[in-house]
PDB file as gemmi writes it, atoms N, CA and C in Angstrom:
CRYST1    1.000    1.000    1.000  90.00  90.00  90.00 P 1                      
ATOM      1  N   UNK A   1       0.841  -1.170  -0.002  1.00  0.00           N  
ATOM      2  CA  UNK A   1       0.007   0.010   0.007  1.00  0.00           C  
ATOM      3  C   UNK A   1       0.890   1.255  -0.005  1.00  0.00           C  
ATOM      4  N   UNK A   2       0.487   2.273  -0.706  1.00  0.00           N  
ATOM      5  CA  UNK A   2       1.251   3.485  -0.858  1.00  0.00           C  
ATOM      6  C   UNK A   2       0.382   4.702  -0.529  1.00  0.00           C  
ATOM      7  N   UNK A   3       0.966   5.723   0.060  1.00  0.00           N  
ATOM      8  CA  UNK A   3       0.293   7.008   0.234  1.00  0.00           C  
ATOM      9  C   UNK A   3       0.668   7.871  -0.951  1.00  0.00           C  
ATOM     10  N   UNK A   4      -0.326   8.506  -1.568  1.00  0.00           N  
ATOM     11  CA  UNK A   4      -0.116   9.281  -2.781  1.00  0.00           C  
ATOM     12  C   UNK A   4      -0.737  10.660  -2.587  1.00  0.00           C  
ATOM     13  N   UNK A   5       0.042  11.696  -2.959  1.00  0.00           N  
ATOM     14  CA  UNK A   5      -0.469  13.078  -2.946  1.00  0.00           C  
ATOM     15  C   UNK A   5      -1.070  13.367  -4.322  1.00  0.00           C  
ATOM     16  N   UNK A   6      -2.338  13.656  -4.377  1.00  0.00           N  
ATOM     17  CA  UNK A   6      -3.016  13.956  -5.640  1.00  0.00           C  
ATOM     18  C   UNK A   6      -2.688  15.365  -6.088  1.00  0.00           C  
ATOM     19  N   UNK A   7      -2.212  15.507  -7.309  1.00  0.00           N  
ATOM     20  CA  UNK A   7      -1.886  16.838  -7.848  1.00  0.00           C  
ATOM     21  C   UNK A   7      -3.057  17.380  -8.664  1.00  0.00           C  
ATOM     22  N   UNK A   8      -3.727  16.496  -9.420  1.00  0.00           N  
ATOM     23  CA  UNK A   8      -4.835  16.922 -10.279  1.00  0.00           C  
ATOM     24  C   UNK A   8      -5.754  15.733 -10.499  1.00  0.00           C  
ATOM     25  N   UNK A   9      -7.055  15.974 -10.644  1.00  0.00           N  
ATOM     26  CA  UNK A   9      -8.015  14.945 -10.896  1.00  0.00           C  
ATOM     27  C   UNK A   9      -8.581  15.195 -12.282  1.00  0.00           C  
ATOM     28  N   UNK A  10      -8.350  14.269 -13.213  1.00  0.00           N  
ATOM     29  CA  UNK A  10      -8.814  14.451 -14.609  1.00  0.00           C  
ATOM     30  C   UNK A  10     -10.268  13.960 -14.773  1.00  0.00           C  
ATOM     31  N   UNK A  11     -10.612  12.929 -14.069  1.00  0.00           N  
ATOM     32  CA  UNK A  11     -11.988  12.378 -14.124  1.00  0.00           C  
ATOM     33  C   UNK A  11     -12.271  11.769 -12.772  1.00  0.00           C  
ATOM     34  N   UNK A  12     -13.424  12.036 -12.224  1.00  0.00           N  
ATOM     35  CA  UNK A  12     -13.759  11.497 -10.907  1.00  0.00           C  
ATOM     36  C   UNK A  12     -15.120  10.821 -10.953  1.00  0.00           C  
ATOM     37  N   UNK A  13     -15.088   9.498 -11.088  1.00  0.00           N  
ATOM     38  CA  UNK A  13     -16.340   8.728 -11.002  1.00  0.00           C  
ATOM     39  C   UNK A  13     -16.387   8.006  -9.665  1.00  0.00           C  
ATOM     40  N   UNK A  14     -15.507   8.371  -8.772  1.00  0.00           N  
ATOM     41  CA  UNK A  14     -15.393   7.731  -7.478  1.00  0.00           C  
ATOM     42  C   UNK A  14     -16.552   8.075  -6.553  1.00  0.00           C  
ATOM     43  N   UNK A  15     -16.911   7.105  -5.712  1.00  0.00           N  
ATOM     44  CA  UNK A  15     -17.885   7.357  -4.682  1.00  0.00           C  
ATOM     45  C   UNK A  15     -17.193   7.992  -3.439  1.00  0.00           C  
ATOM     46  N   UNK A  16     -15.864   7.889  -3.416  1.00  0.00           N  
ATOM     47  CA  UNK A  16     -15.091   8.452  -2.337  1.00  0.00           C  
ATOM     48  C   UNK A  16     -14.645   9.866  -2.674  1.00  0.00           C  
ATOM     49  N   UNK A  17     -14.274  10.630  -1.708  1.00  0.00           N  
ATOM     50  CA  UNK A  17     -13.836  12.010  -1.947  1.00  0.00           C  
ATOM     51  C   UNK A  17     -12.440  11.995  -2.582  1.00  0.00           C  
ATOM     52  N   UNK A  18     -12.327  12.538  -3.763  1.00  0.00           N  
ATOM     53  CA  UNK A  18     -11.055  12.597  -4.470  1.00  0.00           C  
ATOM     54  C   UNK A  18     -10.930  13.969  -5.101  1.00  0.00           C  
ATOM     55  N   UNK A  19     -10.041  14.770  -4.548  1.00  0.00           N  
ATOM     56  CA  UNK A  19      -9.855  16.132  -5.058  1.00  0.00           C  
ATOM     57  C   UNK A  19      -8.365  16.430  -5.146  1.00  0.00           C  
ATOM     58  N   UNK A  20      -8.025  17.459  -5.910  1.00  0.00           N  
ATOM     59  CA  UNK A  20      -6.629  17.906  -5.982  1.00  0.00           C  
ATOM     60  C   UNK A  20      -6.158  18.221  -4.570  1.00  0.00           C  
ATOM     61  N   UNK A  21      -4.952  17.858  -4.265  1.00  0.00           N  
ATOM     62  CA  UNK A  21      -4.307  18.056  -2.983  1.00  0.00           C  
ATOM     63  C   UNK A  21      -4.715  17.005  -1.935  1.00  0.00           C  
ATOM     64  N   UNK A  22      -5.576  16.052  -2.303  1.00  0.00           N  
ATOM     65  CA  UNK A  22      -5.910  14.965  -1.369  1.00  0.00           C  
ATOM     66  C   UNK A  22      -4.695  14.062  -1.161  1.00  0.00           C  
ATOM     67  N   UNK A  23      -4.611  13.475   0.003  1.00  0.00           N  
ATOM     68  CA  UNK A  23      -3.642  12.447   0.299  1.00  0.00           C  
ATOM     69  C   UNK A  23      -4.452  11.158   0.384  1.00  0.00           C  
ATOM     70  N   UNK A  24      -4.182  10.220  -0.520  1.00  0.00           N  
ATOM     71  CA  UNK A  24      -4.955   8.994  -0.591  1.00  0.00           C  
ATOM     72  C   UNK A  24      -4.047   7.775  -0.449  1.00  0.00           C  
ATOM     73  N   UNK A  25      -4.637   6.639  -0.178  1.00  0.00           N  
ATOM     74  CA  UNK A  25      -3.912   5.370  -0.133  1.00  0.00           C  
ATOM     75  C   UNK A  25      -4.294   4.576  -1.370  1.00  0.00           C  
ATOM     76  N   UNK A  26      -3.277   3.974  -2.002  1.00  0.00           N  
ATOM     77  CA  UNK A  26      -3.514   3.164  -3.188  1.00  0.00           C  
ATOM     78  C   UNK A  26      -2.744   1.849  -3.034  1.00  0.00           C  
ATOM     79  N   UNK A  27      -3.199   0.824  -3.726  1.00  0.00           N  
ATOM     80  CA  UNK A  27      -2.475  -0.430  -3.744  1.00  0.00           C  
ATOM     81  C   UNK A  27      -2.564  -1.038  -5.134  1.00  0.00           C  
ATOM     82  N   UNK A  28      -1.562  -1.870  -5.429  1.00  0.00           N  
ATOM     83  CA  UNK A  28      -1.473  -2.500  -6.743  1.00  0.00           C  
ATOM     84  C   UNK A  28      -1.259  -3.979  -6.481  1.00  0.00           C  
ATOM     85  N   UNK A  29      -2.271  -4.768  -6.736  1.00  0.00           N  
ATOM     86  CA  UNK A  29      -2.204  -6.190  -6.363  1.00  0.00           C  
ATOM     87  C   UNK A  29      -1.832  -7.129  -7.483  1.00  0.00           C  
ATOM     88  N   UNK A  30      -1.975  -6.738  -8.718  1.00  0.00           N  
ATOM     89  CA  UNK A  30      -1.671  -7.641  -9.816  1.00  0.00           C  
ATOM     90  C   UNK A  30      -2.839  -7.700 -10.804  1.00  0.00           C  
ATOM     91  N   UNK A  31      -2.960  -8.798 -11.494  1.00  0.00           N  
ATOM     92  CA  UNK A  31      -4.037  -8.905 -12.460  1.00  0.00           C  
ATOM     93  C   UNK A  31      -4.182 -10.324 -12.957  1.00  0.00           C  
ATOM     94  N   UNK A  32      -5.152 -10.502 -13.874  1.00  0.00           N  
ATOM     95  CA  UNK A  32      -5.404 -11.819 -14.407  1.00  0.00           C  
ATOM     96  C   UNK A  32      -5.142 -11.812 -15.900  1.00  0.00           C  
ATOM     97  N   UNK A  33      -4.586 -12.917 -16.401  1.00  0.00           N  
ATOM     98  CA  UNK A  33      -4.336 -13.060 -17.819  1.00  0.00           C  
ATOM     99  C   UNK A  33      -5.124 -14.306 -18.288  1.00  0.00           C  
ATOM    100  N   UNK A  34      -5.915 -14.150 -19.325  1.00  0.00           N  
ATOM    101  CA  UNK A  34      -6.669 -15.271 -19.891  1.00  0.00           C  
ATOM    102  C   UNK A  34      -5.923 -15.752 -21.135  1.00  0.00           C  
ATOM    103  N   UNK A  35      -5.525 -17.002 -21.144  1.00  0.00           N  
ATOM    104  CA  UNK A  35      -4.772 -17.574 -22.254  1.00  0.00           C  
ATOM    105  C   UNK A  35      -5.757 -18.148 -23.298  1.00  0.00           C  
ATOM    106  N   UNK A  36      -5.302 -18.338 -24.560  1.00  0.00           N  
ATOM    107  CA  UNK A  36      -6.176 -18.855 -25.603  1.00  0.00           C  
ATOM    108  C   UNK A  36      -6.842 -20.195 -25.192  1.00  0.00           C  
ATOM    109  N   UNK A  37      -6.194 -20.951 -24.358  1.00  0.00           N  
ATOM    110  CA  UNK A  37      -6.769 -22.227 -23.934  1.00  0.00           C  
ATOM    111  C   UNK A  37      -7.945 -22.043 -22.992  1.00  0.00           C  
ATOM    112  N   UNK A  38      -8.147 -20.807 -22.514  1.00  0.00           N  
ATOM    113  CA  UNK A  38      -9.201 -20.525 -21.554  1.00  0.00           C  
ATOM    114  C   UNK A  38      -8.719 -20.478 -20.122  1.00  0.00           C  
ATOM    115  N   UNK A  39      -7.480 -20.908 -19.896  1.00  0.00           N  
ATOM    116  CA  UNK A  39      -6.871 -20.887 -18.569  1.00  0.00           C  
ATOM    117  C   UNK A  39      -6.646 -19.439 -18.129  1.00  0.00           C  
ATOM    118  N   UNK A  40      -6.962 -19.145 -16.892  1.00  0.00           N  
ATOM    119  CA  UNK A  40      -6.739 -17.807 -16.323  1.00  0.00           C  
ATOM    120  C   UNK A  40      -5.694 -17.896 -15.246  1.00  0.00           C  
ATOM    121  N   UNK A  41      -4.654 -17.040 -15.350  1.00  0.00           N  
ATOM    122  CA  UNK A  41      -3.589 -17.022 -14.369  1.00  0.00           C  
ATOM    123  C   UNK A  41      -3.563 -15.694 -13.636  1.00  0.00           C  
ATOM    124  N   UNK A  42      -3.509 -15.722 -12.327  1.00  0.00           N  
ATOM    125  CA  UNK A  42      -3.460 -14.521 -11.508  1.00  0.00           C  
ATOM    126  C   UNK A  42      -2.019 -14.169 -11.216  1.00  0.00           C  
ATOM    127  N   UNK A  43      -1.627 -12.958 -11.540  1.00  0.00           N  
ATOM    128  CA  UNK A  43      -0.281 -12.459 -11.248  1.00  0.00           C  
ATOM    129  C   UNK A  43      -0.388 -11.444 -10.119  1.00  0.00           C  
ATOM    130  N   UNK A  44       0.440 -11.608  -9.112  1.00  0.00           N  
ATOM    131  CA  UNK A  44       0.490 -10.665  -7.991  1.00  0.00           C  
ATOM    132  C   UNK A  44       1.788  -9.865  -8.100  1.00  0.00           C  
ATOM    133  N   UNK A  45       1.757  -8.617  -7.784  1.00  0.00           N  
ATOM    134  CA  UNK A  45       2.957  -7.790  -7.824  1.00  0.00           C  
ATOM    135  C   UNK A  45       3.367  -7.462  -6.387  1.00  0.00           C  
ATOM    136  N   UNK A  46       4.645  -7.263  -6.228  1.00  0.00           N  
ATOM    137  CA  UNK A  46       5.166  -6.922  -4.907  1.00  0.00           C  
ATOM    138  C   UNK A  46       6.233  -5.847  -5.096  1.00  0.00           C  
ATOM    139  N   UNK A  47       5.802  -4.577  -5.008  1.00  0.00           N  
ATOM    140  CA  UNK A  47       6.703  -3.437  -5.110  1.00  0.00           C  
ATOM    141  C   UNK A  47       7.455  -3.436  -6.446  1.00  0.00           C  
ATOM    142  N   UNK A  48       6.795  -3.756  -7.524  1.00  0.00           N  
ATOM    143  CA  UNK A  48       7.450  -3.836  -8.824  1.00  0.00           C  
ATOM    144  C   UNK A  48       7.332  -2.526  -9.582  1.00  0.00           C  
ATOM    145  N   UNK A  49       8.337  -1.723  -9.541  1.00  0.00           N  
ATOM    146  CA  UNK A  49       8.486  -0.534 -10.372  1.00  0.00           C  
ATOM    147  C   UNK A  49       7.466   0.557 -10.148  1.00  0.00           C  
ATOM    148  N   UNK A  50       6.626   0.468  -9.137  1.00  0.00           N  
ATOM    149  CA  UNK A  50       5.639   1.499  -9.036  1.00  0.00           C  
ATOM    150  C   UNK A  50       4.979   1.495  -7.665  1.00  0.00           C  
ATOM    151  N   UNK A  51       4.697   2.604  -7.118  1.00  0.00           N  
ATOM    152  CA  UNK A  51       5.258   3.940  -7.427  1.00  0.00           C  
ATOM    153  C   UNK A  51       6.568   4.164  -6.685  1.00  0.00           C  
ATOM    154  N   UNK A  52       7.353   5.061  -7.143  1.00  0.00           N  
ATOM    155  CA  UNK A  52       8.621   5.467  -6.494  1.00  0.00           C  
ATOM    156  C   UNK A  52       8.455   6.813  -5.836  1.00  0.00           C  
ATOM    157  N   UNK A  53       9.023   6.953  -4.654  1.00  0.00           N  
ATOM    158  CA  UNK A  53       8.963   8.200  -3.935  1.00  0.00           C  
ATOM    159  C   UNK A  53       9.585   9.337  -4.762  1.00  0.00           C  
ATOM    160  N   UNK A  54       8.876  10.434  -4.866  1.00  0.00           N  
ATOM    161  CA  UNK A  54       9.368  11.618  -5.597  1.00  0.00           C  
ATOM    162  C   UNK A  54       9.046  11.621  -7.061  1.00  0.00           C  
ATOM    163  N   UNK A  55       8.514  10.529  -7.612  1.00  0.00           N  
ATOM    164  CA  UNK A  55       8.161  10.493  -9.039  1.00  0.00           C  
ATOM    165  C   UNK A  55       6.731  10.936  -9.207  1.00  0.00           C  
ATOM    166  N   UNK A  56       6.419  11.288 -10.467  1.00  0.00           N  
ATOM    167  CA  UNK A  56       5.041  11.712 -10.805  1.00  0.00           C  
ATOM    168  C   UNK A  56       4.436  10.661 -11.759  1.00  0.00           C  
ATOM    169  N   UNK A  57       3.134  10.403 -11.537  1.00  0.00           N  
ATOM    170  CA  UNK A  57       2.456   9.392 -12.330  1.00  0.00           C  
ATOM    171  C   UNK A  57       1.059   9.871 -12.753  1.00  0.00           C  
ATOM    172  N   UNK A  58       0.592   9.310 -13.846  1.00  0.00           N  
ATOM    173  CA  UNK A  58      -0.830   9.368 -14.200  1.00  0.00           C  
ATOM    174  C   UNK A  58      -1.354   8.002 -13.772  1.00  0.00           C  
ATOM    175  N   UNK A  59      -2.278   7.977 -12.813  1.00  0.00           N  
ATOM    176  CA  UNK A  59      -2.793   6.703 -12.324  1.00  0.00           C  
ATOM    177  C   UNK A  59      -4.271   6.565 -12.685  1.00  0.00           C  
ATOM    178  N   UNK A  60      -4.631   5.355 -13.074  1.00  0.00           N  
ATOM    179  CA  UNK A  60      -6.031   5.005 -13.322  1.00  0.00           C  
ATOM    180  C   UNK A  60      -6.423   4.139 -12.134  1.00  0.00           C  
ATOM    181  N   UNK A  61      -7.410   4.618 -11.383  1.00  0.00           N  
ATOM    182  CA  UNK A  61      -7.767   3.980 -10.105  1.00  0.00           C  
ATOM    183  C   UNK A  61      -9.217   3.473 -10.122  1.00  0.00           C  
ATOM    184  N   UNK A  62      -9.479   2.471  -9.323  1.00  0.00           N  
ATOM    185  CA  UNK A  62     -10.840   2.064  -9.037  1.00  0.00           C  
ATOM    186  C   UNK A  62     -11.045   2.131  -7.546  1.00  0.00           C  
ATOM    187  N   UNK A  63     -12.290   2.152  -7.130  1.00  0.00           N  
ATOM    188  CA  UNK A  63     -12.567   2.247  -5.728  1.00  0.00           C  
ATOM    189  C   UNK A  63     -13.767   1.409  -5.353  1.00  0.00           C  
ATOM    190  N   UNK A  64     -13.913   1.232  -4.052  1.00  0.00           N  
ATOM    191  CA  UNK A  64     -15.039   0.530  -3.456  1.00  0.00           C  
ATOM    192  C   UNK A  64     -15.479   1.381  -2.286  1.00  0.00           C  
ATOM    193  N   UNK A  65     -16.734   1.790  -2.256  1.00  0.00           N  
ATOM    194  CA  UNK A  65     -17.219   2.677  -1.208  1.00  0.00           C  
ATOM    195  C   UNK A  65     -17.011   2.114   0.199  1.00  0.00           C  
ATOM    196  N   UNK A  66     -16.900   0.802   0.317  1.00  0.00           N  
ATOM    197  CA  UNK A  66     -16.700   0.205   1.646  1.00  0.00           C  
ATOM    198  C   UNK A  66     -15.240   0.153   2.078  1.00  0.00           C  
ATOM    199  N   UNK A  67     -14.332   0.533   1.144  1.00  0.00           N  
ATOM    200  CA  UNK A  67     -12.897   0.480   1.430  1.00  0.00           C  
ATOM    201  C   UNK A  67     -12.246   1.800   0.978  1.00  0.00           C  
ATOM    202  N   UNK A  68     -11.595   2.519   1.875  1.00  0.00           N  
ATOM    203  CA  UNK A  68     -11.023   3.809   1.507  1.00  0.00           C  
ATOM    204  C   UNK A  68      -9.732   3.746   0.694  1.00  0.00           C  
ATOM    205  N   UNK A  69      -9.248   2.548   0.397  1.00  0.00           N  
ATOM    206  CA  UNK A  69      -8.010   2.362  -0.375  1.00  0.00           C  
ATOM    207  C   UNK A  69      -8.376   2.190  -1.850  1.00  0.00           C  
ATOM    208  N   UNK A  70      -7.757   3.009  -2.712  1.00  0.00           N  
ATOM    209  CA  UNK A  70      -7.969   2.917  -4.171  1.00  0.00           C  
ATOM    210  C   UNK A  70      -7.095   1.798  -4.731  1.00  0.00           C  
ATOM    211  N   UNK A  71      -7.569   1.108  -5.750  1.00  0.00           N  
ATOM    212  CA  UNK A  71      -6.809   0.084  -6.445  1.00  0.00           C  
ATOM    213  C   UNK A  71      -6.202   0.731  -7.723  1.00  0.00           C  
ATOM    214  N   UNK A  72      -4.915   0.505  -7.953  1.00  0.00           N  
ATOM    215  CA  UNK A  72      -4.277   0.986  -9.185  1.00  0.00           C  
ATOM    216  C   UNK A  72      -4.597  -0.007 -10.297  1.00  0.00           C  
ATOM    217  N   UNK A  73      -5.315   0.442 -11.302  1.00  0.00           N  
ATOM    218  CA  UNK A  73      -5.602  -0.375 -12.452  1.00  0.00           C  
ATOM    219  C   UNK A  73      -4.390  -0.386 -13.362  1.00  0.00           C  
ATOM    220  N   UNK A  74      -3.879   0.791 -13.666  1.00  0.00           N  
ATOM    221  CA  UNK A  74      -2.632   0.956 -14.411  1.00  0.00           C  
ATOM    222  C   UNK A  74      -2.076   2.343 -14.098  1.00  0.00           C  
ATOM    223  N   UNK A  75      -0.833   2.546 -14.443  1.00  0.00           N  
ATOM    224  CA  UNK A  75      -0.218   3.841 -14.192  1.00  0.00           C  
ATOM    225  C   UNK A  75       0.938   4.066 -15.157  1.00  0.00           C  
ATOM    226  N   UNK A  76       1.227   5.344 -15.400  1.00  0.00           N  
ATOM    227  CA  UNK A  76       2.282   5.727 -16.290  1.00  0.00           C  
ATOM    228  C   UNK A  76       3.127   6.795 -15.602  1.00  0.00           C  
ATOM    229  N   UNK A  77       4.434   6.604 -15.608  1.00  0.00           N  
ATOM    230  CA  UNK A  77       5.330   7.590 -14.992  1.00  0.00           C  
ATOM    231  C   UNK A  77       5.536   8.773 -15.929  1.00  0.00           C  
ATOM    232  N   UNK A  78       5.498   9.972 -15.372  1.00  0.00           N  
ATOM    233  CA  UNK A  78       5.745  11.169 -16.170  1.00  0.00           C  
ATOM    234  C   UNK A  78       7.236  11.541 -16.045  1.00  0.00           C  
ATOM    235  N   UNK A  79       7.906  11.645 -17.198  1.00  0.00           N  
ATOM    236  CA  UNK A  79       9.329  12.005 -17.236  1.00  0.00           C  
ATOM    237  C   UNK A  79       9.478  13.125 -18.254  1.00  0.00           C  
ATOM    238  N   UNK A  80       9.927  14.248 -17.810  1.00  0.00           N  
ATOM    239  CA  UNK A  80      10.148  15.400 -18.698  1.00  0.00           C  
ATOM    240  C   UNK A  80       8.913  15.747 -19.512  1.00  0.00           C  
ATOM    241  N   UNK A  81       7.757  15.676 -18.865  1.00  0.00           N  
ATOM    242  CA  UNK A  81       6.502  16.031 -19.517  1.00  0.00           C  
ATOM    243  C   UNK A  81       5.935  14.968 -20.433  1.00  0.00           C  
ATOM    244  N   UNK A  82       6.555  13.782 -20.475  1.00  0.00           N  
ATOM    245  CA  UNK A  82       6.064  12.703 -21.329  1.00  0.00           C  
ATOM    246  C   UNK A  82       5.805  11.454 -20.498  1.00  0.00           C  
ATOM    247  N   UNK A  83       4.952  10.607 -21.049  1.00  0.00           N  
ATOM    248  CA  UNK A  83       4.644   9.335 -20.342  1.00  0.00           C  
ATOM    249  C   UNK A  83       5.617   8.280 -20.808  1.00  0.00           C  
TER     250      UNK A  83                                                      
END                                                                             
């Protein structure tokens, strides 16, 4: 789990309060891959490349009104104004 300082909100469909300058908690647990055979494999991440202290990101988040922690769907690091 990571604490993230929100700089700007581009779209807010969240049921939770999400505004510029908010300090929020986010986590990135992994994902599922469905293979052509129909088999689904769950991948879990553990501090893999994101987020790093002091870096800037565009994050796509999901939320659950019963849990104040946002889930990172995907994210892109901003470097010199580019993703």
